[in-house]
N, CA and C of each residue as an Amber inpcrd file, in Angstrom:
protein
   642
 -99.9080000  66.8940000 125.1090000 -98.7160000  66.1980000 125.5870000
 -98.9960000  65.7130000 126.9940000 -98.7670000  64.4300000 127.2540000
 -99.0780000  63.8190000 128.5360000 -97.8290000  63.2770000 129.2080000
 -97.8090000  63.3390000 130.5400000 -96.8000000  62.6670000 131.3470000
 -97.4900000  61.5170000 132.0590000 -96.9270000  60.2920000 131.8990000
 -97.5510000  59.0890000 132.4520000 -96.6850000  58.4960000 133.5710000
 -97.3320000  57.7880000 134.4690000 -96.6000000  57.0170000 135.4720000
 -95.7190000  55.9870000 134.7840000 -94.5880000  55.6590000 135.4380000
 -93.6620000  54.7020000 134.8670000 -94.0450000  53.2650000 135.1470000
 -93.1730000  52.3490000 134.7170000 -93.4180000  50.9220000 134.8430000
 -93.0540000  50.2360000 133.5440000 -93.4490000  48.9820000 133.3890000
 -93.1650000  48.2660000 132.1500000 -93.9400000  48.8550000 130.9730000
 -95.0790000  49.5170000 131.2610000 -95.8870000  50.2150000 130.2710000
 -96.3610000  51.5340000 130.8770000 -96.7400000  52.5210000 130.0560000
 -97.2580000  53.7820000 130.6080000 -98.4530000  53.5450000 131.5180000
 -98.4880000  54.2770000 132.6530000 -99.5810000  54.1370000 133.6030000
-100.5430000  55.3050000 133.5450000-101.0180000  55.7570000 134.6940000
-101.9780000  56.8520000 134.7570000-101.3490000  58.1650000 134.2890000
-102.1810000  59.0700000 133.7930000-101.7170000  60.3840000 133.3560000
-101.4490000  61.2530000 134.5850000-100.2100000  61.7550000 134.7100000
 -99.8320000  62.6240000 135.8230000-100.1000000  64.0900000 135.5100000
 -99.9680000  64.4620000 134.2450000-100.1890000  65.8540000 133.8330000
-100.3690000  65.8940000 132.3310000-101.0550000  66.9430000 131.8560000
-101.2490000  67.1130000 130.4280000-101.2600000  68.5960000 130.0940000
-100.8370000  68.9220000 128.8690000-100.7970000  70.3130000 128.4090000
-100.9540000  70.3270000 126.8970000-101.5130000  71.4100000 126.3830000
-101.7110000  71.5730000 124.9450000-100.4470000  72.1530000 124.3270000
 -99.9750000  71.5600000 123.2410000 -98.8150000  72.0700000 122.5260000
 -99.2170000  73.3060000 121.7290000 -98.7630000  74.4450000 122.1890000
 -99.0410000  75.7120000 121.5160000 -97.7330000  76.4990000 121.4900000
 -96.8100000  76.1340000 120.5970000 -95.4470000  76.6790000 120.6570000
 -95.4150000  78.1970000 120.5410000 -94.5760000  78.8040000 121.3440000
 -94.3340000  80.2420000 121.2550000 -92.8870000  80.5180000 121.6260000
 -92.4270000  81.6960000 121.3420000 -91.0580000  82.0660000 121.6610000
 -91.0330000  83.4970000 122.1710000 -89.9520000  83.8400000 122.8490000
 -89.7990000  85.1740000 123.4190000 -88.9990000  86.0540000 122.4670000
 -89.5640000  87.1750000 122.0960000 -88.8740000  88.1420000 121.2440000
 -88.5410000  89.4000000 122.0250000 -87.5950000  90.1670000 121.5160000
 -87.1800000  91.4050000 122.1890000 -87.2090000  92.5350000 121.1710000
 -88.0360000  93.5380000 121.4240000 -88.1600000  94.6640000 120.5030000
 -88.6130000  95.8920000 121.2770000 -88.1030000  97.0430000 120.8700000
 -88.4850000  98.3260000 121.4800000 -88.2880000  98.3270000 122.9930000
 -87.2180000  97.6640000 123.4430000 -86.8710000  97.7010000 124.8490000
 -87.6700000  96.8010000 125.7600000 -88.4030000  95.8370000 125.2090000
 -89.1790000  94.9430000 126.0730000 -89.3130000  93.5640000 125.4370000
 -89.5940000  92.5690000 126.2820000 -89.8000000  91.2080000 125.8240000
 -91.2690000  90.9970000 125.4700000 -91.5150000  90.2540000 124.4160000
 -92.8770000  89.9160000 124.0170000 -92.9610000  88.4240000 123.7050000
 -94.1170000  87.8390000 123.9150000 -94.3430000  86.4360000 123.6010000
 -95.0680000  86.3380000 122.2670000 -94.4760000  85.6080000 121.3400000
 -95.0190000  85.4820000 119.9840000 -95.3820000  84.0270000 119.7370000
 -96.5990000  83.7750000 119.3200000 -97.0630000  82.4160000 119.0470000
 -96.6580000  81.9870000 117.6430000 -96.0870000  80.7800000 117.5500000
 -95.7020000  80.2500000 116.2410000 -96.9410000  79.8280000 115.4520000
 -96.9320000  80.0880000 114.1760000 -97.9960000  79.6020000 113.3060000
 -97.5440000  78.3760000 112.5140000 -96.2320000  78.1690000 112.4180000
 -95.6750000  77.0000000 111.7270000 -94.5320000  76.4710000 112.5740000
 -94.6730000  75.2700000 113.1350000 -93.6320000  74.7580000 114.0110000
 -93.1720000  73.3710000 113.5840000 -93.0400000  73.1640000 112.2750000
 -92.5430000  71.8930000 111.7610000 -91.0290000  71.9690000 111.5540000
 -90.4050000  70.7860000 111.4810000 -88.9640000  70.6650000 111.2260000
 -88.1170000  71.4380000 112.2180000 -88.5060000  71.4320000 113.4840000
 -87.7280000  72.1170000 114.5130000 -88.0830000  71.5440000 115.8730000
 -87.2960000  71.9240000 116.8730000 -87.5750000  71.4920000 118.2370000
 -88.4490000  72.5330000 118.9140000 -89.5390000  72.1000000 119.5260000
 -90.4940000  72.9980000 120.1690000 -90.5300000  72.7410000 121.6710000
 -90.6120000  73.8230000 122.4290000 -90.5920000  73.7250000 123.8920000
 -91.9940000  73.9190000 124.4520000 -92.4110000  72.9910000 125.2960000
 -93.7090000  73.0670000 125.9540000 -93.4840000  73.0980000 127.4620000
 -94.0260000  74.1220000 128.1340000 -93.8740000  74.2450000 129.5730000
 -95.2210000  74.0180000 130.2480000 -95.2360000  73.1210000 131.2330000
 -96.4420000  72.8930000 132.0040000 -96.6750000  74.0710000 132.9430000
 -97.9330000  74.3090000 133.3270000 -98.2500000  75.4480000 134.1870000
 -97.4970000  75.3830000 135.5070000 -97.3320000  74.1970000 136.0570000
 -96.5410000  73.9900000 137.2720000 -95.6580000  72.7720000 137.0660000
 -94.5170000  72.6800000 137.7420000 -93.6600000  71.4970000 137.6170000
 -94.4250000  70.2250000 137.9590000 -94.1050000  69.1380000 137.2480000
 -94.7840000  67.8640000 137.4320000 -93.8880000  66.9330000 138.2470000
 -94.3960000  66.4320000 139.3690000 -93.6520000  65.4700000 140.1730000
 -93.8490000  64.0840000 139.5670000 -92.8130000  63.5810000 138.8840000
 -92.9510000  62.3340000 138.1360000 -92.0800000  61.2130000 138.6800000
 -91.2720000  61.4790000 139.6950000 -90.3870000  60.4510000 140.2090000
 -89.2340000  60.1890000 139.2540000 -88.6230000  59.0110000 139.3430000
 -87.4700000  58.6760000 138.4940000 -87.8410000  57.7820000 137.3220000
 -89.0780000  57.3530000 137.2270000 -89.5040000  56.4370000 136.1720000
 -90.8400000  56.9320000 135.6260000 -90.8330000  57.4230000 134.3860000
 -92.0620000  57.9710000 133.8160000 -91.9840000  57.9370000 132.2910000
 -93.1140000  58.2150000 131.6480000 -93.2060000  58.2770000 130.1900000
 -93.7430000  59.6510000 129.7870000 -93.3410000  60.1140000 128.6070000
 -93.8960000  61.3290000 128.0100000 -94.4150000  60.9700000 126.6270000
 -95.6530000  61.3560000 126.3360000 -96.2350000  61.0220000 125.0390000
 -97.1960000  62.0840000 124.5660000 -97.7650000  61.8620000 123.3970000
 -98.7130000  62.8240000 122.8410000 -99.9940000  62.1090000 122.4200000
-101.0840000  62.8440000 122.4630000-102.4010000  62.3120000 122.1180000
-103.0260000  63.2160000 121.0650000-103.5310000  62.6130000 119.9970000
-104.1160000  63.3660000 118.8850000-105.5900000  63.0370000 118.7360000
-106.3580000  64.0190000 118.3250000-107.7740000  63.8220000 118.0100000
-108.0320000  64.3640000 116.6130000-108.4190000  63.4940000 115.6960000
-108.6670000  63.8910000 114.3130000-110.1630000  63.8590000 114.0040000
-110.6310000  64.7570000 113.1280000-112.0140000  64.6400000 112.6360000
-112.1980000  63.3350000 111.8580000-113.4190000  62.8290000 111.8180000
-113.6810000  61.5680000 111.1220000-113.3490000  61.6610000 109.6390000
-113.4270000  62.8770000 109.0780000-113.1860000  63.0320000 107.6440000
-111.7000000  63.0150000 107.2930000-110.8110000  63.0630000 108.2800000
-109.3770000  63.0920000 108.0100000-108.9160000  61.7440000 107.4770000
-108.1620000  61.7740000 106.3810000-107.7100000  60.5280000 105.7600000
-106.2290000  60.2680000 105.9870000-105.4770000  61.2540000 106.4730000
-104.0380000  61.0700000 106.6630000-103.5750000  61.8710000 107.8700000
-102.4960000  61.4060000 108.4870000-101.9190000  62.1190000 109.6170000
-101.3480000  63.4600000 109.1560000-101.4370000  64.4590000 110.0380000
-100.8330000  65.7640000 109.7490000 -99.8640000  66.1610000 110.8600000
 -99.4830000  65.1960000 111.6930000 -98.5830000  65.4480000 112.8090000
 -97.5660000  64.3120000 112.8720000 -96.3030000  64.6700000 113.1220000
 -95.2890000  63.6330000 113.2220000 -94.2180000  64.0640000 114.2180000
 -93.4780000  63.0880000 114.7180000 -92.3750000  63.3220000 115.6400000
 -91.1540000  62.5970000 115.0880000 -89.9990000  63.2520000 115.1180000
 -88.7790000  62.5910000 114.6820000 -88.5440000  61.3310000 115.5120000
 -88.0780000  60.2660000 114.8530000 -87.8580000  58.9970000 115.5370000
 -86.5770000  58.3490000 115.0210000 -85.9820000  57.5050000 115.8530000
 -84.7620000  56.7920000 115.4890000 -85.1260000  55.4340000 114.8960000
 -84.4120000  55.0500000 113.8320000 -84.5630000  53.7170000 113.2650000
 -83.4830000  52.8270000 113.8700000 -83.8790000  51.7560000 114.5190000
 -82.9420000  50.8890000 115.2120000 -82.9810000  49.4870000 114.6020000
 -81.7990000  48.9610000 114.2860000 -81.7270000  47.6100000 113.7510000
 -81.7640000  46.5650000 114.8590000 -81.2090000  46.9320000 116.0230000
 -81.1940000  45.9860000 117.1360000 -82.5510000  45.9870000 117.8360000
 -82.7250000  45.0240000 118.7160000 -84.0070000  44.8790000 119.4160000
 -84.0600000  45.7880000 120.6300000 -84.0640000  47.1020000 120.3860000
 -84.1640000  48.0920000 121.4550000 -85.2670000  49.0680000 121.0970000
 -86.2370000  49.2230000 121.9830000 -87.3920000  50.0640000 121.6900000
 -87.8380000  50.7820000 122.9580000 -88.1560000  52.0810000 122.8300000
 -88.6980000  52.8360000 123.9700000 -90.0190000  53.5040000 123.6200000
 -90.5800000  53.2010000 122.4560000 -91.8230000  53.8370000 122.0080000
 -92.9960000  52.8620000 122.1410000 -94.1520000  53.4090000 122.5540000
 -95.3640000  52.6060000 122.7440000 -96.5520000  53.3300000 122.1250000
 -97.5660000  52.5790000 121.7710000 -98.7960000  53.1650000 121.2440000
 -99.9880000  52.5680000 121.9910000-101.0860000  53.3010000 121.9890000
-102.2790000  52.8550000 122.7070000-103.3540000  52.4400000 121.7150000
-103.9540000  51.2960000 121.9550000-105.0260000  50.7850000 121.0950000
-106.0780000  50.1240000 121.9840000-107.3250000  50.6050000 121.8750000
-108.4190000  50.0890000 122.7080000-108.0690000  50.1560000 124.1990000
-107.5130000  51.3090000 124.5960000-107.1840000  51.5950000 125.9970000
-106.0340000  50.7500000 126.5380000-105.3430000  49.9880000 125.6870000
-104.2080000  49.1810000 126.1140000-102.9390000  49.6560000 125.4050000
-101.7860000  49.5060000 126.0800000-100.5060000  49.9490000 125.5320000
 -99.7400000  48.7720000 124.9330000 -99.0830000  49.0250000 123.7880000
 -98.2820000  48.0100000 123.1060000 -96.9710000  48.6580000 122.6290000
 -95.8690000  47.8920000 122.5900000 -94.6230000  48.4300000 122.0240000
 -94.7380000  48.5760000 120.5140000 -94.0060000  49.5310000 119.9410000
 -94.0790000  49.7840000 118.5060000 -93.8040000  48.5460000 117.6530000
 -92.8840000  47.6610000 118.0420000 -92.6590000  46.4710000 117.2020000
 -93.8770000  45.5600000 117.0890000 -94.8910000  45.7630000 117.9440000
 -96.0960000  44.9290000 117.8960000 -97.1310000  45.4650000 116.9220000
 -96.8760000  46.6240000 116.2920000 -97.8640000  47.1980000 115.3680000
 -98.0380000  46.2990000 114.1450000 -99.2680000  46.2170000 113.6600000
 -99.5130000  45.4280000 112.4520000 -99.0770000  46.1760000 111.2040000
 -98.9630000  47.5280000 111.2970000 -98.5530000  48.3340000 110.1380000
 -97.1420000  48.8640000 110.3740000 -96.1890000  48.3920000 109.5870000
 -94.7890000  48.8020000 109.6690000 -94.2380000  48.7260000 111.0910000
 -94.1900000  47.5670000 111.6870000 -93.5990000  47.4320000 113.0330000
 -92.1140000  47.7840000 112.9960000 -91.6360000  48.4760000 114.0240000
 -90.2360000  48.9130000 114.0330000 -89.7990000  49.1800000 115.4640000
 -88.5500000  48.8800000 115.7730000 -87.9470000  49.2940000 117.0360000
 -87.5250000  50.7520000 116.9030000 -87.9640000  51.5920000 117.8130000
 -87.6990000  53.0170000 117.6480000 -87.7290000  53.7480000 118.9900000
 -87.2830000  54.9860000 118.9660000 -87.3930000  55.9120000 120.0870000
 -87.8120000  57.2550000 119.5300000 -88.8280000  57.8750000 120.1060000
 -89.3130000  59.1660000 119.6380000 -88.4650000  60.2910000 120.2310000
 -88.2860000  61.3530000 119.4570000 -87.4980000  62.4960000 119.9190000
 -88.3780000  63.4020000 120.7930000 -88.4980000  63.0400000 122.0490000
 -89.2050000  63.8470000 123.0500000 -88.2740000  63.9730000 124.2450000
 -87.8460000  65.1850000 124.5630000 -86.8560000  65.3940000 125.6170000
 -87.4830000  66.0980000 126.8220000 -87.7340000  65.3850000 127.9130000
 -88.2440000  66.0620000 129.1090000 -87.1420000  66.8770000 129.7900000
 -87.5080000  68.0440000 130.3130000 -86.5900000  68.8650000 131.1000000
 -86.8410000  68.5410000 132.5600000 -85.8670000  67.9330000 133.2270000
 -86.0750000  67.4390000 134.5820000 -85.1320000  68.1400000 135.5510000
 -85.5460000  68.1850000 136.7980000 -84.7360000  68.7870000 137.8550000
 -85.0340000  68.0790000 139.1680000 -83.9670000  67.7770000 139.9190000
 -84.1370000  67.2060000 141.2470000 -84.2140000  68.3440000 142.2420000
 -85.3830000  68.5230000 142.8560000 -85.6020000  69.6270000 143.7730000
 -85.4560000  69.1710000 145.2170000 -84.8650000  70.0020000 146.0800000
 -84.8410000  69.6730000 147.5070000 -86.2490000  69.7030000 148.0790000
 -86.4440000  69.0190000 149.1950000 -87.7790000  68.8830000 149.7800000
 -88.3980000  70.2360000 150.0920000 -87.5780000  71.2250000 150.5130000
 -88.1220000  72.5240000 150.8860000 -88.7370000  73.2340000 149.6980000
 -88.1840000  73.0060000 148.4920000 -88.7110000  73.6820000 147.3160000
 -90.0100000  73.0500000 146.8350000 -90.1940000  71.7450000 147.0770000
 -91.3910000  71.0690000 146.5800000 -92.5650000  71.2280000 147.5330000
 -92.3050000  71.7160000 148.7410000 -93.3950000  71.8330000 149.7070000
 -93.6650000  73.2700000 150.1210000 -92.9570000  74.2410000 149.5170000
 -93.0900000  75.6280000 149.9500000 -94.3160000  76.3050000 149.3720000
 -94.9520000  75.6830000 148.3740000 -96.1100000  76.3000000 147.7350000
 -95.7310000  77.2260000 146.5960000 -94.4300000  77.3750000 146.3240000
 -93.9760000  78.2140000 145.2180000 -93.1020000  77.3640000 144.3100000
 -93.7390000  76.5200000 143.5060000 -93.0050000  75.5880000 142.6600000
 -92.2310000  76.2540000 141.5500000 -92.4790000  77.5270000 141.2860000
 -91.8290000  78.1990000 140.1740000 -90.5830000  78.9780000 140.6080000
 -90.2490000  78.9610000 141.8970000 -89.1220000  79.7480000 142.3870000
 -87.8220000  79.3420000 141.7150000 -87.5540000  78.0320000 141.6550000
 -86.3020000  77.5680000 141.0830000 -86.2300000  77.8900000 139.5960000
 -87.3540000  77.7230000 138.8830000 -87.3610000  77.9900000 137.4510000
 -87.0540000  79.4540000 137.1550000 -87.5150000  80.3810000 137.9910000
 -87.3110000  81.7970000 137.7410000 -85.8810000  82.2240000 137.9930000
 -85.0460000  81.3550000 138.5950000 -83.6640000  81.6910000 138.8810000
 -82.7170000  81.2520000 137.7730000 -83.2330000  80.8760000 136.6250000
 -82.3820000  80.4750000 135.5070000 -82.0100000  81.6760000 134.6590000
 -80.8040000  81.6830000 134.0800000 -80.4520000  82.7360000 133.1210000
 -81.3460000  82.6660000 131.8820000 -81.4650000  83.7930000 131.1970000
 -82.1840000  83.8670000 129.9200000 -81.1510000  84.0350000 128.8160000
 -81.1890000  83.1580000 127.8200000 -80.2400000  83.1990000 126.7060000
 -81.0260000  83.3210000 125.4110000 -80.7590000  84.3790000 124.6460000
 -81.4850000  84.6320000 123.3990000 -80.4830000  85.0130000 122.3100000
 -80.6590000  84.4700000 121.1050000 -79.8420000  84.8460000 119.9530000
 -80.6420000  85.7730000 119.0480000 -80.0710000  86.9200000 118.7160000
 -80.7230000  87.8670000 117.8090000 -80.0860000  87.7520000 116.4350000
 -80.8640000  87.2670000 115.4880000 -80.3450000  87.0280000 114.1490000
 -79.9650000  88.3190000 113.4410000 -80.7230000  89.4000000 113.6950000
 -80.4820000  90.6540000 112.9880000 -79.0740000  91.1970000 113.2330000
 -78.6060000  91.1070000 114.4840000 -77.2920000  91.6620000 114.8240000
 -76.2440000  90.5840000 115.0900000 -76.6110000  89.3050000 114.9170000
 -75.6980000  88.1880000 115.1640000 -75.0790000  88.2880000 116.5540000
 -75.9340000  88.4820000 117.5580000 -75.4770000  88.6210000 118.9250000
 -76.1910000  87.6050000 119.8200000 -75.4390000  87.0620000 120.7770000
 -76.0060000  86.1900000 121.7920000 -76.1310000  86.9970000 123.0780000
 -77.3530000  87.1130000 123.5890000 -77.6280000  87.9510000 124.7620000
 -77.9360000  87.0600000 125.9640000 -77.3300000  87.3960000 127.1090000
 -77.5160000  86.6270000 128.3340000 -77.9470000  87.5660000 129.4540000
 -79.0550000  87.2210000 130.1290000 -79.5090000  87.9550000 131.3070000
 -79.4480000  87.0060000 132.5030000 -78.7750000  87.4300000 133.5830000
 -78.5860000  86.5920000 134.7610000 -79.6440000  86.9070000 135.8190000
 -80.0330000  85.9010000 136.6110000 -80.8900000  86.1730000 137.7760000
 -80.0980000  86.9340000 138.8390000 -80.7920000  87.5370000 139.7930000
 -80.1440000  88.3580000 140.8170000 -79.1610000  87.5520000 141.6640000
 -79.4340000  86.2650000 141.8480000 -78.5720000  85.4400000 142.6960000
 -77.2430000  85.0940000 142.0450000 -77.1260000  85.3130000 140.7420000
 -75.9070000  84.9660000 139.9940000 -75.0240000  86.2110000 139.9370000
 -73.9240000  86.2350000 140.6880000 -73.1360000  87.4610000 140.8420000
 -71.6890000  87.3270000 140.3950000 -71.1900000  86.1260000 140.1430000
 -69.7680000  85.9270000 139.8480000 -69.4940000  85.8850000 138.3520000
 -68.2300000  86.1570000 137.9830000 -67.8140000  86.0310000 136.5920000
 -68.0910000  84.6180000 136.0990000 -68.4790000  84.5050000 134.8340000
 -68.9820000  83.2340000 134.2970000 -68.2830000  82.8700000 132.9920000
 -67.9310000  81.6080000 132.8580000 -67.3740000  81.0970000 131.6150000
 -68.5160000  80.6860000 130.6890000 -68.5350000  81.2180000 129.4860000
 -69.5530000  80.8640000 128.4940000 -68.9010000  80.0330000 127.3940000
 -69.4590000  78.8590000 127.1370000 -68.9690000  77.9830000 126.0750000
 -70.1150000  77.6480000 125.1270000 -69.7960000  77.6400000 123.8470000
 -70.7570000  77.2630000 122.8150000 -70.2130000  76.0400000 122.0830000
 -71.0590000  74.9990000 121.9520000 -70.6720000  73.7750000 121.2600000
 -71.6710000  73.4980000 120.1380000 -71.2020000  72.8010000 119.1020000
 -72.1560000  72.3510000 118.0920000 -72.7990000  71.0590000 118.5690000
 -73.6750000  70.4830000 117.7510000 -74.4400000  69.3130000 118.1670000
 -73.5500000  68.0940000 118.4030000 -72.3180000  68.0980000 117.8470000
 -71.3950000  66.9860000 118.0170000 -70.4630000  67.1890000 119.2070000
 -70.6750000  68.2840000 119.9600000 -69.8470000  68.5400000 121.1190000
 -68.5530000  69.2720000 120.8270000 -68.3590000  69.7380000 119.5940000
 -67.1380000  70.4530000 119.2470000 -67.2190000  71.8970000 119.7180000
 -66.1670000  72.4150000 120.3660000 -66.2080000  73.8010000 120.8660000
 -66.2400000  74.8080000 119.7240000 -67.1430000  75.7760000 119.8200000
 -67.2980000  76.8210000 118.8160000 -66.7920000  78.1680000 119.3300000
 -67.0700000  78.4620000 120.6080000 -66.6770000  79.7540000 121.1620000
 -66.5220000  79.6280000 122.6680000 -65.5420000  80.3680000 123.2210000
 -65.3170000  80.4000000 124.6680000 -64.9850000  81.8300000 125.0700000
 -65.6400000  82.3230000 126.1140000 -65.3710000  83.6730000 126.5860000
 -65.8140000  83.7950000 128.0420000 -65.4250000  84.8790000 128.6750000
 -65.8190000  85.1640000 130.0600000 -66.7720000  86.3470000 130.0740000
 -67.9000000  86.2150000 130.7740000 -68.8850000  87.2780000 130.8850000
 -69.2130000  87.5080000 132.3530000 -69.8810000  88.5950000 132.6570000
 -70.2070000  88.9450000 134.0370000 -71.6530000  89.4050000 134.1370000
 -72.3240000  89.0990000 135.2490000 -73.6870000  89.5900000 135.4940000
 -73.6790000  91.1170000 135.6390000 -74.8210000  91.7780000 135.4610000
 -76.1670000  91.1840000 135.3470000 -76.5600000  90.7820000 133.9290000
 -75.8090000  91.2250000 132.8940000 -76.1460000  90.8720000 131.5170000
 -74.8950000  90.9570000 130.6620000 -74.9420000  90.3030000 129.5260000
 -73.7940000  90.3150000 128.6150000 -74.2750000  90.0970000 127.1980000
 -73.5110000  90.6230000 126.2480000 -73.8120000  90.4550000 124.8270000
 -72.5460000  89.9920000 124.1180000 -72.6500000  88.9050000 123.3430000
 -71.4900000  88.3050000 122.6990000 -71.7350000  88.2090000 121.2030000
 -70.7680000  88.6120000 120.4090000 -70.8730000  88.4630000 118.9630000
 -70.8090000  86.9800000 118.6010000 -71.7680000  86.5160000 117.8110000
 -71.8520000  85.1000000 117.4670000 -72.4770000  84.9620000 116.0880000
 -71.7440000  84.3610000 115.1590000 -72.2290000  84.1800000 113.7910000
 -72.3270000  82.6890000 113.4740000 -73.4420000  82.0680000 113.8290000
 -73.6140000  80.6240000 113.6350000 -74.0200000  80.2900000 112.2040000
 -73.9500000  79.0070000 111.8900000 -74.4650000  78.5190000 110.6180000
 -75.9830000  78.4020000 110.7050000 -76.6620000  78.5290000 109.5820000
 -78.1120000  78.4260000 109.5710000 -78.5460000  76.9730000 109.7450000
 -79.7590000  76.8270000 110.2800000 -80.3710000  75.5130000 110.4880000
 -79.4750000  74.5990000 111.3230000 -78.9180000  75.1530000 112.3890000
 -78.0410000  74.3900000 113.2690000 -78.4980000  74.5210000 114.7240000
 -78.2710000  73.4620000 115.4860000 -78.5740000  73.4550000 116.9090000
 -77.2700000  73.6090000 117.6780000 -77.2360000  74.5450000 118.6390000
 -76.0300000  74.8010000 119.4160000 -76.3190000  74.6260000 120.9010000
 -75.3120000  74.1490000 121.6260000 -75.4070000  73.9720000 123.0710000
 -74.6740000  75.1200000 123.7540000 -75.3210000  75.7510000 124.7140000
 -74.7500000  76.8790000 125.4560000 -74.5270000  76.4450000 126.8970000
 -73.2950000  76.6500000 127.4080000 -73.0010000  76.2860000 128.7930000
 -72.4470000  77.4930000 129.5460000 -73.0220000  77.7620000 130.7320000
 -72.5650000  78.8370000 131.6010000 -72.0590000  78.2180000 132.8910000
 -70.8460000  78.6310000 133.3310000 -70.2800000  78.0790000 134.5540000
 -69.5440000  79.1600000 135.3430000 -69.8780000  79.2890000 136.6240000
 -69.1250000  80.1300000 137.5500000 -68.6250000  79.2490000 138.6820000
 -68.0240000  79.8300000 139.7010000 -67.5180000  79.0360000 140.8110000
 -68.6430000  78.3780000 141.6090000 -69.8240000  78.9720000 141.5700000
 -70.9300000  78.4640000 142.3930000 -72.1510000  78.0260000 141.6010000
 -72.2480000  78.4050000 140.3240000 -73.4660000  78.1310000 139.5560000
 -73.1310000  77.5120000 138.2050000 -74.1190000  76.8240000 137.6500000
 -73.9750000  76.2380000 136.3280000 -75.3230000  76.1760000 135.6240000
 -75.3030000  76.3040000 134.3080000 -76.5450000  76.2920000 133.5330000
 -76.2150000  75.9250000 132.1030000 -77.0840000  75.1650000 131.4430000
 -76.9120000  74.8400000 130.0340000 -78.2480000  74.9060000 129.3260000
 -78.2190000  75.2490000 128.0510000 -79.4330000  75.3490000 127.2540000
 -79.0700000  75.1200000 125.7960000 -80.0820000  75.1700000 124.9300000
 -79.8630000  74.9690000 123.4930000 -80.5300000  76.1080000 122.7230000
 -79.9450000  76.4510000 121.5860000 -80.5800000  77.4140000 120.6810000
 -80.5880000  76.7970000 119.2830000 -81.6660000  77.0100000 118.5660000
 -81.7970000  76.5490000 117.1960000 -81.7980000  77.7550000 116.2760000
 -80.8210000  77.8180000 115.3840000 -80.6910000  78.9410000 114.4650000
 -81.3280000  78.5500000 113.1510000 -82.3330000  79.3080000 112.7140000
 -83.0390000  79.0070000 111.4720000 -82.5640000  79.9140000 110.3540000
């Protein structure tokens, strides 16, 4: 997965990372990192080793390398089919970039489902030499399927009572409750194969994330 400079077409590569999806599990009183062996038909999160300074205009894309004996693609990304002349997807051919509608094989206006996680950092945070400080101050939200519970762990800086809201993918409210740091557990029985939006709000802090229930 590559991050490119912005412009009318993708520019130089700013950062790259290998997609190796994993998730955090909780068992026997501790957190463990488990690597996925099958990550199709779902949203996968890729974190770069350090935050990437990309400015306000950039591209995110993926690069594949296949053996010569391969006859068909084995990797795909969800994409939108657009009837109007609106396109945000590009492909590279002979070191040059072209919009998807220019392809000789099934040209189409489309947008790929790739969602960058972005944050505007103050100057002191980007020059302190500790680029991970802000990231470590986020709450941890995990859903445990076995007990149908949503677990929230707050960072030390988060001390006030917090409103927790759960929405479905269409923005409809599913659950609302008040929780308090340092941790909370909420009964939650979601539908299978659904994506939910989680929002945490206190008087001084705010955070949102997504969970996919399989």
